[in-house]
KEVEXSE-123506 format. One record per atom (N, C-alpha, C, O): residue number from 1; residue in three letters; chain; atom name; x, y, z. Coordinates in steps of 0.1 Angstrom, whole numbers, plus 5000, padded with zeros to 4 digits. Layout:
+-----+------+-----+------+------+------+------+
! seq ! type ! mol ! atom !   c1 !   c2 !   c3 !
+-----+------+-----+------+------+------+------+
! NUM !  ALA !   A !   CA !    X !    Y !    Z !
...
+-----+------+-----+------+------+------+------+
end
This chain:
+-----+------+-----+------+------+------+------+
! seq ! type ! mol ! atom !   c1 !   c2 !   c3 !
+-----+------+-----+------+------+------+------+
!   1 !  TYR !   A !    N ! 5533 ! 1882 ! 8296 !
!   1 !  TYR !   A !   CA ! 5544 ! 1879 ! 8303 !
!   1 !  TYR !   A !    C ! 5552 ! 1891 ! 8307 !
!   1 !  TYR !   A !    O ! 5553 ! 1901 ! 8300 !
!   2 !  ALA !   A !    N ! 5558 ! 1891 ! 8319 !
!   2 !  ALA !   A !   CA ! 5569 ! 1900 ! 8322 !
!   2 !  ALA !   A !    C ! 5582 ! 1895 ! 8320 !
!   2 !  ALA !   A !    O ! 5584 ! 1883 ! 8320 !
!   3 !  VAL !   A !    N ! 5593 ! 1904 ! 8319 !
!   3 !  VAL !   A !   CA ! 5606 ! 1901 ! 8319 !
!   3 !  VAL !   A !    C ! 5613 ! 1908 ! 8330 !
!   3 !  VAL !   A !    O ! 5608 ! 1918 ! 8335 !
!   4 !  LEU !   A !    N ! 5625 ! 1903 ! 8335 !
!   4 !  LEU !   A !   CA ! 5634 ! 1910 ! 8345 !
!   4 !  LEU !   A !    C ! 5647 ! 1911 ! 8339 !
!   4 !  LEU !   A !    O ! 5653 ! 1902 ! 8335 !
!   5 !  SER !   A !    N ! 5651 ! 1925 ! 8339 !
!   5 !  SER !   A !   CA ! 5664 ! 1927 ! 8335 !
!   5 !  SER !   A !    C ! 5673 ! 1931 ! 8347 !
!   5 !  SER !   A !    O ! 5669 ! 1940 ! 8354 !
!   6 !  TYR !   A !    N ! 5683 ! 1924 ! 8351 !
!   6 !  TYR !   A !   CA ! 5691 ! 1927 ! 8363 !
!   6 !  TYR !   A !    C ! 5704 ! 1923 ! 8362 !
!   6 !  TYR !   A !    O ! 5707 ! 1915 ! 8354 !
!   7 !  VAL !   A !    N ! 5713 ! 1927 ! 8371 !
!   7 !  VAL !   A !   CA ! 5725 ! 1923 ! 8374 !
!   7 !  VAL !   A !    C ! 5727 ! 1911 ! 8382 !
!   7 !  VAL !   A !    O ! 5721 ! 1912 ! 8393 !
!   8 !  TRP !   A !    N ! 5734 ! 1900 ! 8379 !
!   8 !  TRP !   A !   CA ! 5732 ! 1889 ! 8387 !
!   8 !  TRP !   A !    C ! 5738 ! 1891 ! 8401 !
!   8 !  TRP !   A !    O ! 5733 ! 1885 ! 8411 !
!   9 !  GLY !   A !    N ! 5749 ! 1898 ! 8402 !
!   9 !  GLY !   A !   CA ! 5756 ! 1902 ! 8415 !
!   9 !  GLY !   A !    C ! 5764 ! 1890 ! 8419 !
!   9 !  GLY !   A !    O ! 5764 ! 1880 ! 8412 !
!  10 !  PRO !   A !    N ! 5772 ! 1891 ! 8430 !
!  10 !  PRO !   A !   CA ! 5781 ! 1882 ! 8434 !
!  10 !  PRO !   A !    C ! 5776 ! 1871 ! 8441 !
!  10 !  PRO !   A !    O ! 5764 ! 1871 ! 8445 !
!  11 !  GLY !   A !    N ! 5783 ! 1860 ! 8442 !
!  11 !  GLY !   A !   CA ! 5777 ! 1848 ! 8450 !
!  11 !  GLY !   A !    C ! 5770 ! 1838 ! 8441 !
!  11 !  GLY !   A !    O ! 5770 ! 1839 ! 8428 !
!  12 !  GLU !   A !    N ! 5766 ! 1829 ! 8448 !
!  12 !  GLU !   A !   CA ! 5758 ! 1817 ! 8439 !
!  12 !  GLU !   A !    C ! 5745 ! 1822 ! 8434 !
!  12 !  GLU !   A !    O ! 5738 ! 1828 ! 8441 !
!  13 !  GLN !   A !    N ! 5742 ! 1821 ! 8422 !
!  13 !  GLN !   A !   CA ! 5730 ! 1824 ! 8414 !
!  13 !  GLN !   A !    C ! 5723 ! 1811 ! 8410 !
!  13 !  GLN !   A !    O ! 5730 ! 1804 ! 8403 !
!  14 !  PRO !   A !    N ! 5711 ! 1808 ! 8414 !
!  14 !  PRO !   A !   CA ! 5704 ! 1797 ! 8409 !
!  14 !  PRO !   A !    C ! 5703 ! 1800 ! 8394 !
!  14 !  PRO !   A !    O ! 5700 ! 1812 ! 8389 !
!  15 !  THR !   A !    N ! 5706 ! 1788 ! 8386 !
!  15 !  THR !   A !   CA ! 5704 ! 1790 ! 8372 !
!  15 !  THR !   A !    C ! 5699 ! 1776 ! 8367 !
!  15 !  THR !   A !    O ! 5700 ! 1766 ! 8373 !
!  16 !  LEU !   A !    N ! 5693 ! 1777 ! 8354 !
!  16 !  LEU !   A !   CA ! 5688 ! 1766 ! 8347 !
!  16 !  LEU !   A !    C ! 5699 ! 1759 ! 8339 !
!  16 !  LEU !   A !    O ! 5706 ! 1765 ! 8332 !
!  17 !  SER !   A !    N ! 5700 ! 1746 ! 8342 !
!  17 !  SER !   A !   CA ! 5712 ! 1738 ! 8336 !
!  17 !  SER !   A !    C ! 5704 ! 1725 ! 8331 !
!  17 !  SER !   A !    O ! 5693 ! 1722 ! 8334 !
!  18 !  ALA !   A !    N ! 5712 ! 1718 ! 8322 !
!  18 !  ALA !   A !   CA ! 5708 ! 1707 ! 8316 !
!  18 !  ALA !   A !    C ! 5703 ! 1697 ! 8327 !
!  18 !  ALA !   A !    O ! 5693 ! 1689 ! 8325 !
!  19 !  GLU !   A !    N ! 5710 ! 1696 ! 8338 !
!  19 !  GLU !   A !   CA ! 5707 ! 1687 ! 8350 !
!  19 !  GLU !   A !    C ! 5696 ! 1691 ! 8357 !
!  19 !  GLU !   A !    O ! 5690 ! 1682 ! 8363 !
!  20 !  ASN !   A !    N ! 5691 ! 1703 ! 8358 !
!  20 !  ASN !   A !   CA ! 5680 ! 1707 ! 8367 !
!  20 !  ASN !   A !    C ! 5667 ! 1711 ! 8359 !
!  20 !  ASN !   A !    O ! 5657 ! 1714 ! 8365 !
!  21 !  VAL !   A !    N ! 5668 ! 1711 ! 8345 !
!  21 !  VAL !   A !   CA ! 5658 ! 1716 ! 8337 !
!  21 !  VAL !   A !    C ! 5643 ! 1711 ! 8341 !
!  21 !  VAL !   A !    O ! 5634 ! 1719 ! 8341 !
!  22 !  ASP !   A !    N ! 5643 ! 1697 ! 8345 !
!  22 !  ASP !   A !   CA ! 5629 ! 1693 ! 8349 !
!  22 !  ASP !   A !    C ! 5625 ! 1699 ! 8361 !
!  22 !  ASP !   A !    O ! 5613 ! 1701 ! 8363 !
!  23 !  LEU !   A !    N ! 5634 ! 1701 ! 8371 !
!  23 !  LEU !   A !   CA ! 5630 ! 1708 ! 8383 !
!  23 !  LEU !   A !    C ! 5624 ! 1721 ! 8381 !
!  23 !  LEU !   A !    O ! 5613 ! 1724 ! 8386 !
!  24 !  TRP !   A !    N ! 5632 ! 1730 ! 8374 !
!  24 !  TRP !   A !   CA ! 5628 ! 1744 ! 8372 !
!  24 !  TRP !   A !    C ! 5617 ! 1746 ! 8363 !
!  24 !  TRP !   A !    O ! 5610 ! 1756 ! 8364 !
!  25 !  CYS !   A !    N ! 5614 ! 1736 ! 8354 !
!  25 !  CYS !   A !   CA ! 5603 ! 1737 ! 8345 !
!  25 !  CYS !   A !    C ! 5590 ! 1731 ! 8350 !
!  25 !  CYS !   A !    O ! 5580 ! 1730 ! 8343 !
!  26 !  SER !   A !    N ! 5589 ! 1726 ! 8364 !
!  26 !  SER !   A !   CA ! 5578 ! 1720 ! 8369 !
!  26 !  SER !   A !    C ! 5569 ! 1730 ! 8376 !
!  26 !  SER !   A !    O ! 5574 ! 1741 ! 8379 !
!  27 !  GLU !   A !    N ! 5557 ! 1728 ! 8377 !
!  27 !  GLU !   A !   CA ! 5547 ! 1738 ! 8382 !
!  27 !  GLU !   A !    C ! 5552 ! 1742 ! 8396 !
!  27 !  GLU !   A !    O ! 5557 ! 1733 ! 8403 !
!  28 !  GLY !   A !    N ! 5551 ! 1753 ! 8400 !
!  28 !  GLY !   A !   CA ! 5555 ! 1757 ! 8415 !
!  28 !  GLY !   A !    C ! 5570 ! 1758 ! 8417 !
!  28 !  GLY !   A !    O ! 5574 ! 1759 ! 8429 !
!  29 !  ALA !   A !    N ! 5578 ! 1758 ! 8407 !
!  29 !  ALA !   A !   CA ! 5593 ! 1757 ! 8410 !
!  29 !  ALA !   A !    C ! 5597 ! 1769 ! 8417 !
!  29 !  ALA !   A !    O ! 5606 ! 1766 ! 8426 !
!  30 !  LEU !   A !    N ! 5593 ! 1780 ! 8415 !
!  30 !  LEU !   A !   CA ! 5598 ! 1793 ! 8422 !
!  30 !  LEU !   A !    C ! 5594 ! 1791 ! 8438 !
!  30 !  LEU !   A !    O ! 5602 ! 1795 ! 8446 !
!  31 !  GLN !   A !    N ! 5583 ! 1786 ! 8440 !
!  31 !  GLN !   A !   CA ! 5578 ! 1785 ! 8455 !
!  31 !  GLN !   A !    C ! 5588 ! 1775 ! 8462 !
!  31 !  GLN !   A !    O ! 5592 ! 1776 ! 8473 !
!  32 !  GLN !   A !    N ! 5593 ! 1765 ! 8455 !
!  32 !  GLN !   A !   CA ! 5602 ! 1754 ! 8461 !
!  32 !  GLN !   A !    C ! 5616 ! 1760 ! 8464 !
!  32 !  GLN !   A !    O ! 5623 ! 1753 ! 8471 !
!  33 !  HIS !   A !    N ! 5620 ! 1771 ! 8459 !
!  33 !  HIS !   A !   CA ! 5633 ! 1776 ! 8458 !
!  33 !  HIS !   A !    C ! 5634 ! 1789 ! 8468 !
!  33 !  HIS !   A !    O ! 5632 ! 1800 ! 8464 !
!  34 !  VAL !   A !    N ! 5637 ! 1786 ! 8482 !
!  34 !  VAL !   A !   CA ! 5638 ! 1797 ! 8490 !
!  34 !  VAL !   A !    C ! 5651 ! 1806 ! 8490 !
!  34 !  VAL !   A !    O ! 5652 ! 1817 ! 8495 !
!  35 !  ASP !   A !    N ! 5661 ! 1799 ! 8481 !
!  35 !  ASP !   A !   CA ! 5674 ! 1805 ! 8481 !
!  35 !  ASP !   A !    C ! 5674 ! 1814 ! 8468 !
!  35 !  ASP !   A !    O ! 5685 ! 1817 ! 8463 !
!  36 !  LEU !   A !    N ! 5662 ! 1819 ! 8463 !
!  36 !  LEU !   A !   CA ! 5664 ! 1829 ! 8453 !
!  36 !  LEU !   A !    C ! 5668 ! 1842 ! 8458 !
!  36 !  LEU !   A !    O ! 5665 ! 1847 ! 8469 !
!  37 !  PRO !   A !    N ! 5676 ! 1848 ! 8448 !
!  37 !  PRO !   A !   CA ! 5679 ! 1862 ! 8452 !
!  37 !  PRO !   A !    C ! 5667 ! 1871 ! 8454 !
!  37 !  PRO !   A !    O ! 5657 ! 1870 ! 8447 !
!  38 !  LEU !   A !    N ! 5669 ! 1882 ! 8463 !
!  38 !  LEU !   A !   CA ! 5658 ! 1891 ! 8467 !
!  38 !  LEU !   A !    C ! 5653 ! 1898 ! 8453 !
!  38 !  LEU !   A !    O ! 5640 ! 1899 ! 8451 !
!  39 !  THR !   A !    N ! 5662 ! 1901 ! 8444 !
!  39 !  THR !   A !   CA ! 5658 ! 1908 ! 8431 !
!  39 !  THR !   A !    C ! 5647 ! 1898 ! 8424 !
!  39 !  THR !   A !    O ! 5637 ! 1903 ! 8420 !
!  40 !  ILE !   A !    N ! 5649 ! 1885 ! 8423 !
!  40 !  ILE !   A !   CA ! 5639 ! 1877 ! 8416 !
!  40 !  ILE !   A !    C ! 5627 ! 1875 ! 8425 !
!  40 !  ILE !   A !    O ! 5616 ! 1874 ! 8420 !
!  41 !  LYS !   A !    N ! 5628 ! 1875 ! 8438 !
!  41 !  LYS !   A !   CA ! 5616 ! 1874 ! 8447 !
!  41 !  LYS !   A !    C ! 5608 ! 1886 ! 8446 !
!  41 !  LYS !   A !    O ! 5595 ! 1885 ! 8446 !
!  42 !  ASP !   A !    N ! 5614 ! 1897 ! 8446 !
!  42 !  ASP !   A !   CA ! 5608 ! 1910 ! 8444 !
!  42 !  ASP !   A !    C ! 5600 ! 1910 ! 8430 !
!  42 !  ASP !   A !    O ! 5588 ! 1915 ! 8429 !
!  43 !  ALA !   A !    N ! 5606 ! 1906 ! 8421 !
!  43 !  ALA !   A !   CA ! 5600 ! 1906 ! 8407 !
!  43 !  ALA !   A !    C ! 5587 ! 1897 ! 8407 !
!  43 !  ALA !   A !    O ! 5577 ! 1900 ! 8402 !
!  44 !  VAL !   A !    N ! 5589 ! 1885 ! 8413 !
!  44 !  VAL !   A !   CA ! 5578 ! 1877 ! 8413 !
!  44 !  VAL !   A !    C ! 5566 ! 1883 ! 8420 !
!  44 !  VAL !   A !    O ! 5555 ! 1882 ! 8416 !
!  45 !  GLN !   A !    N ! 5569 ! 1889 ! 8431 !
!  45 !  GLN !   A !   CA ! 5559 ! 1896 ! 8439 !
!  45 !  GLN !   A !    C ! 5552 ! 1906 ! 8430 !
!  45 !  GLN !   A !    O ! 5539 ! 1905 ! 8428 !
!  46 !  VAL !   A !    N ! 5558 ! 1915 ! 8424 !
!  46 !  VAL !   A !   CA ! 5553 ! 1926 ! 8416 !
!  46 !  VAL !   A !    C ! 5545 ! 1920 ! 8404 !
!  46 !  VAL !   A !    O ! 5535 ! 1926 ! 8400 !
!  47 !  VAL !   A !    N ! 5549 ! 1909 ! 8398 !
!  47 !  VAL !   A !   CA ! 5543 ! 1904 ! 8387 !
!  47 !  VAL !   A !    C ! 5530 ! 1897 ! 8392 !
!  47 !  VAL !   A !    O ! 5520 ! 1897 ! 8384 !
!  48 !  ARG !   A !    N ! 5529 ! 1892 ! 8404 !
!  48 !  ARG !   A !   CA ! 5517 ! 1886 ! 8409 !
!  48 !  ARG !   A !    C ! 5508 ! 1897 ! 8413 !
!  48 !  ARG !   A !    O ! 5496 ! 1896 ! 8410 !
!  49 !  GLU !   A !    N ! 5513 ! 1908 ! 8419 !
!  49 !  GLU !   A !   CA ! 5505 ! 1919 ! 8423 !
!  49 !  GLU !   A !    C ! 5498 ! 1926 ! 8410 !
!  49 !  GLU !   A !    O ! 5488 ! 1932 ! 8411 !
!  50 !  ALA !   A !    N ! 5505 ! 1926 ! 8399 !
!  50 !  ALA !   A !   CA ! 5500 ! 1932 ! 8387 !
!  50 !  ALA !   A !    C ! 5490 ! 1922 ! 8380 !
!  50 !  ALA !   A !    O ! 5485 ! 1925 ! 8369 !
!  51 !  GLY !   A !    N ! 5488 ! 1910 ! 8386 !
!  51 !  GLY !   A !   CA ! 5479 ! 1901 ! 8381 !
!  51 !  GLY !   A !    C ! 5484 ! 1893 ! 8368 !
!  51 !  GLY !   A !    O ! 5476 ! 1888 ! 8360 !
!  52 !  MET !   A !    N ! 5497 ! 1893 ! 8367 !
!  52 !  MET !   A !   CA ! 5504 ! 1886 ! 8356 !
!  52 !  MET !   A !    C ! 5506 ! 1871 ! 8361 !
!  52 !  MET !   A !    O ! 5507 ! 1869 ! 8373 !
!  53 !  GLN !   A !    N ! 5508 ! 1862 ! 8351 !
!  53 !  GLN !   A !   CA ! 5510 ! 1847 ! 8354 !
!  53 !  GLN !   A !    C ! 5525 ! 1844 ! 8352 !
!  53 !  GLN !   A !    O ! 5530 ! 1836 ! 8359 !
!  54 !  PHE !   A !    N ! 5533 ! 1850 ! 8341 !
!  54 !  PHE !   A !   CA ! 5544 ! 1845 ! 8337 !
!  54 !  PHE !   A !    C ! 5556 ! 1857 ! 8339 !
!  54 !  PHE !   A !    O ! 5554 ! 1869 ! 8336 !
!  55 !  LEU !   A !    N ! 5567 ! 1852 ! 8344 !
!  55 !  LEU !   A !   CA ! 5580 ! 1860 ! 8345 !
!  55 !  LEU !   A !    C ! 5590 ! 1854 ! 8338 !
!  55 !  LEU !   A !    O ! 5594 ! 1843 ! 8341 !
!  56 !  TRP !   A !    N ! 5596 ! 1860 ! 8329 !
!  56 !  TRP !   A !   CA ! 5608 ! 1855 ! 8322 !
!  56 !  TRP !   A !    C ! 5621 ! 1861 ! 8328 !
!  56 !  TRP !   A !    O ! 5623 ! 1873 ! 8327 !
!  57 !  VAL !   A !    N ! 5631 ! 1851 ! 8334 !
!  57 !  VAL !   A !   CA ! 5643 ! 1855 ! 8340 !
!  57 !  VAL !   A !    C ! 5654 ! 1848 ! 8333 !
!  57 !  VAL !   A !    O ! 5655 ! 1835 ! 8333 !
!  58 !  ASP !   A !    N ! 5663 ! 1855 ! 8326 !
!  58 !  ASP !   A !   CA ! 5673 ! 1848 ! 8319 !
!  58 !  ASP !   A !    C ! 5680 ! 1837 ! 8327 !
!  58 !  ASP !   A !    O ! 5682 ! 1826 ! 8320 !
!  59 !  ALA !   A !    N ! 5683 ! 1838 ! 8339 !
!  59 !  ALA !   A !   CA ! 5692 ! 1829 ! 8345 !
!  59 !  ALA !   A !    C ! 5683 ! 1815 ! 8347 !
!  59 !  ALA !   A !    O ! 5688 ! 1804 ! 8350 !
!  60 !  LEU !   A !    N ! 5670 ! 1817 ! 8346 !
!  60 !  LEU !   A !   CA ! 5661 ! 1805 ! 8348 !
!  60 !  LEU !   A !    C ! 5653 ! 1800 ! 8336 !
!  60 !  LEU !   A !    O ! 5647 ! 1790 ! 8335 !
!  61 !  CYS !   A !    N ! 5655 ! 1809 ! 8325 !
!  61 !  CYS !   A !   CA ! 5647 ! 1805 ! 8313 !
!  61 !  CYS !   A !    C ! 5657 ! 1802 ! 8302 !
!  61 !  CYS !   A !    O ! 5653 ! 1798 ! 8291 !
!  62 !  ILE !   A !    N ! 5669 ! 1803 ! 8304 !
!  62 !  ILE !   A !   CA ! 5681 ! 1799 ! 8293 !
!  62 !  ILE !   A !    C ! 5688 ! 1789 ! 8300 !
!  62 !  ILE !   A !    O ! 5692 ! 1791 ! 8312 !
!  63 !  VAL !   A !    N ! 5691 ! 1778 ! 8293 !
!  63 !  VAL !   A !   CA ! 5699 ! 1767 ! 8299 !
!  63 !  VAL !   A !    C ! 5713 ! 1773 ! 8298 !
!  63 !  VAL !   A !    O ! 5719 ! 1776 ! 8287 !
!  64 !  GLN !   A !    N ! 5719 ! 1774 ! 8309 !
!  64 !  GLN !   A !   CA ! 5733 ! 1781 ! 8311 !
!  64 !  GLN !   A !    C ! 5745 ! 1773 ! 8307 !
!  64 !  GLN !   A !    O ! 5755 ! 1779 ! 8303 !
!  65 !  ASP !   A !    N ! 5743 ! 1760 ! 8307 !
!  65 !  ASP !   A !   CA ! 5754 ! 1751 ! 8304 !
!  65 !  ASP !   A !    C ! 5754 ! 1744 ! 8292 !
!  65 !  ASP !   A !    O ! 5762 ! 1735 ! 8290 !
!  66 !  VAL !   A !    N ! 5745 ! 1747 ! 8282 !
!  66 !  VAL !   A !   CA ! 5746 ! 1742 ! 8270 !
!  66 !  VAL !   A !    C ! 5748 ! 1753 ! 8258 !
!  66 !  VAL !   A !    O ! 5738 ! 1759 ! 8253 !
!  67 !  ASP !   A !    N ! 5760 ! 1756 ! 8255 !
!  67 !  ASP !   A !   CA ! 5763 ! 1766 ! 8246 !
!  67 !  ASP !   A !    C ! 5755 ! 1768 ! 8234 !
!  67 !  ASP !   A !    O ! 5753 ! 1780 ! 8230 !
!  68 !  GLU !   A !    N ! 5751 ! 1759 ! 8228 !
!  68 !  GLU !   A !   CA ! 5743 ! 1761 ! 8215 !
!  68 !  GLU !   A !    C ! 5729 ! 1767 ! 8219 !
!  68 !  GLU !   A !    O ! 5723 ! 1775 ! 8212 !
!  69 !  GLU !   A !    N ! 5723 ! 1761 ! 8230 !
!  69 !  GLU !   A !   CA ! 5710 ! 1764 ! 8233 !
!  69 !  GLU !   A !    C ! 5711 ! 1779 ! 8239 !
!  69 !  GLU !   A !    O ! 5702 ! 1788 ! 8236 !
!  70 !  LYS !   A !    N ! 5722 ! 1782 ! 8247 !
!  70 !  LYS !   A !   CA ! 5723 ! 1796 ! 8252 !
!  70 !  LYS !   A !    C ! 5725 ! 1806 ! 8242 !
!  70 !  LYS !   A !    O ! 5719 ! 1817 ! 8242 !
!  71 !  ALA !   A !    N ! 5734 ! 1803 ! 8231 !
!  71 !  ALA !   A !   CA ! 5736 ! 1813 ! 8220 !
!  71 !  ALA !   A !    C ! 5723 ! 1815 ! 8213 !
!  71 !  ALA !   A !    O ! 5721 ! 1827 ! 8209 !
!  72 !  LEU !   A !    N ! 5715 ! 1804 ! 8210 !
!  72 !  LEU !   A !   CA ! 5702 ! 1806 ! 8204 !
!  72 !  LEU !   A !    C ! 5692 ! 1815 ! 8212 !
!  72 !  LEU !   A !    O ! 5687 ! 1824 ! 8206 !
!  73 !  GLN !   A !    N ! 5691 ! 1813 ! 8224 !
!  73 !  GLN !   A !   CA ! 5682 ! 1821 ! 8232 !
!  73 !  GLN !   A !    C ! 5687 ! 1835 ! 8234 !
!  73 !  GLN !   A !    O ! 5679 ! 1845 ! 8233 !
!  74 !  ILE !   A !    N ! 5700 ! 1837 ! 8235 !
!  74 !  ILE !   A !   CA ! 5705 ! 1850 ! 8236 !
!  74 !  ILE !   A !    C ! 5703 ! 1858 ! 8223 !
!  74 !  ILE !   A !    O ! 5700 ! 1870 ! 8223 !
!  75 !  SER !   A !    N ! 5704 ! 1851 ! 8212 !
!  75 !  SER !   A !   CA ! 5701 ! 1858 ! 8200 !
!  75 !  SER !   A !    C ! 5686 ! 1863 ! 8197 !
!  75 !  SER !   A !    O ! 5683 ! 1871 ! 8189 !
!  76 !  GLN !   A !    N ! 5677 ! 1856 ! 8206 !
!  76 !  GLN !   A !   CA ! 5663 ! 1860 ! 8205 !
!  76 !  GLN !   A !    C ! 5659 ! 1869 ! 8217 !
!  76 !  GLN !   A !    O ! 5647 ! 1872 ! 8219 !
!  77 !  MET !   A !    N ! 5668 ! 1874 ! 8225 !
!  77 !  MET !   A !   CA ! 5664 ! 1883 ! 8235 !
!  77 !  MET !   A !    C ! 5657 ! 1896 ! 8232 !
!  77 !  MET !   A !    O ! 5650 ! 1901 ! 8240 !
!  78 !  ASP !   A !    N ! 5660 ! 1901 ! 8220 !
!  78 !  ASP !   A !   CA ! 5654 ! 1914 ! 8218 !
!  78 !  ASP !   A !    C ! 5639 ! 1910 ! 8215 !
!  78 !  ASP !   A !    O ! 5630 ! 1917 ! 8219 !
!  79 !  ARG !   A !    N ! 5636 ! 1899 ! 8208 !
!  79 !  ARG !   A !   CA ! 5621 ! 1895 ! 8207 !
!  79 !  ARG !   A !    C ! 5614 ! 1892 ! 8220 !
!  79 !  ARG !   A !    O ! 5602 ! 1896 ! 8222 !
!  80 !  ILE !   A !    N ! 5623 ! 1885 ! 8228 !
!  80 !  ILE !   A !   CA ! 5617 ! 1883 ! 8242 !
!  80 !  ILE !   A !    C ! 5613 ! 1895 ! 8250 !
!  80 !  ILE !   A !    O ! 5602 ! 1897 ! 8256 !
!  81 !  TYR !   A !    N ! 5622 ! 1904 ! 8250 !
!  81 !  TYR !   A !   CA ! 5619 ! 1917 ! 8257 !
!  81 !  TYR !   A !    C ! 5609 ! 1926 ! 8249 !
!  81 !  TYR !   A !    O ! 5600 ! 1932 ! 8256 !
!  82 !  SER !   A !    N ! 5610 ! 1927 ! 8237 !
!  82 !  SER !   A !   CA ! 5601 ! 1935 ! 8229 !
!  82 !  SER !   A !    C ! 5586 ! 1931 ! 8230 !
!  82 !  SER !   A !    O ! 5576 ! 1938 ! 8228 !
!  83 !  ARG !   A !    N ! 5584 ! 1917 ! 8232 !
!  83 !  ARG !   A !   CA ! 5570 ! 1913 ! 8233 !
!  83 !  ARG !   A !    C ! 5564 ! 1912 ! 8246 !
!  83 !  ARG !   A !    O ! 5552 ! 1908 ! 8247 !
!  84 !  ALA !   A !    N ! 5572 ! 1915 ! 8256 !
!  84 !  ALA !   A !   CA ! 5568 ! 1915 ! 8271 !
!  84 !  ALA !   A !    C ! 5557 ! 1926 ! 8273 !
!  84 !  ALA !   A !    O ! 5559 ! 1937 ! 8268 !
!  85 !  ILE !   A !    N ! 5548 ! 1924 ! 8281 !
!  85 !  ILE !   A !   CA ! 5539 ! 1934 ! 8286 !
!  85 !  ILE !   A !    C ! 5545 ! 1944 ! 8295 !
!  85 !  ILE !   A !    O ! 5542 ! 1956 ! 8294 !
!  86 !  LEU !   A !    N ! 5554 ! 1938 ! 8305 !
!  86 !  LEU !   A !   CA ! 5560 ! 1945 ! 8315 !
!  86 !  LEU !   A !    C ! 5575 ! 1941 ! 8315 !
!  86 !  LEU !   A !    O ! 5578 ! 1929 ! 8314 !
!  87 !  THR !   A !    N ! 5583 ! 1951 ! 8317 !
!  87 !  THR !   A !   CA ! 5597 ! 1949 ! 8318 !
!  87 !  THR !   A !    C ! 5601 ! 1955 ! 8332 !
!  87 !  THR !   A !    O ! 5598 ! 1967 ! 8334 !
!  88 !  LEU !   A !    N ! 5607 ! 1947 ! 8341 !
!  88 !  LEU !   A !   CA ! 5613 ! 1951 ! 8354 !
!  88 !  LEU !   A !    C ! 5627 ! 1952 ! 8352 !
!  88 !  LEU !   A !    O ! 5633 ! 1943 ! 8347 !
!  89 !  ALA !   A !    N ! 5633 ! 1963 ! 8357 !
!  89 !  ALA !   A !   CA ! 5648 ! 1966 ! 8357 !
!  89 !  ALA !   A !    C ! 5652 ! 1968 ! 8371 !
!  89 !  ALA !   A !    O ! 5645 ! 1976 ! 8379 !
!  90 !  ALA !   A !    N ! 5664 ! 1961 ! 8374 !
!  90 !  ALA !   A !   CA ! 5669 ! 1963 ! 8387 !
!  90 !  ALA !   A !    C ! 5684 ! 1966 ! 8385 !
!  90 !  ALA !   A !    O ! 5690 ! 1961 ! 8375 !
!  91 !  THR !   A !    N ! 5689 ! 1974 ! 8395 !
!  91 !  THR !   A !   CA ! 5704 ! 1976 ! 8394 !
!  91 !  THR !   A !    C ! 5709 ! 1972 ! 8408 !
!  91 !  THR !   A !    O ! 5702 ! 1970 ! 8417 !
!  92 !  GLU !   A !    N ! 5723 ! 1971 ! 8408 !
!  92 !  GLU !   A !   CA ! 5729 ! 1968 ! 8421 !
!  92 !  GLU !   A !    C ! 5727 ! 1981 ! 8429 !
!  92 !  GLU !   A !    O ! 5725 ! 1991 ! 8424 !
!  93 !  GLY !   A !    N ! 5727 ! 1978 ! 8444 !
!  93 !  GLY !   A !   CA ! 5727 ! 1990 ! 8451 !
!  93 !  GLY !   A !    C ! 5716 ! 1990 ! 8461 !
!  93 !  GLY !   A !    O ! 5714 ! 2000 ! 8468 !
+-----+------+-----+------+------+------+------+
end
């Protein structure tokens, strides 16, 4: 899998929540969301062109509104990033 490290930026950011977890975890979820930030869209394209199948994005892979779950996942980010085959990094600008 690949991971994306990026600055969320201003404005609305699509995130995983307890309410929408079924939607985001369904097959083809990214194709259904045309409102994704360009950073995520670009990362998806790079990952596909690299022949990879999975992309880990914190905003979409960590339930953002369940504090216990969020704390657990954040505590494991070093493992998530260190086991990735590819890390994409993006900055504002």
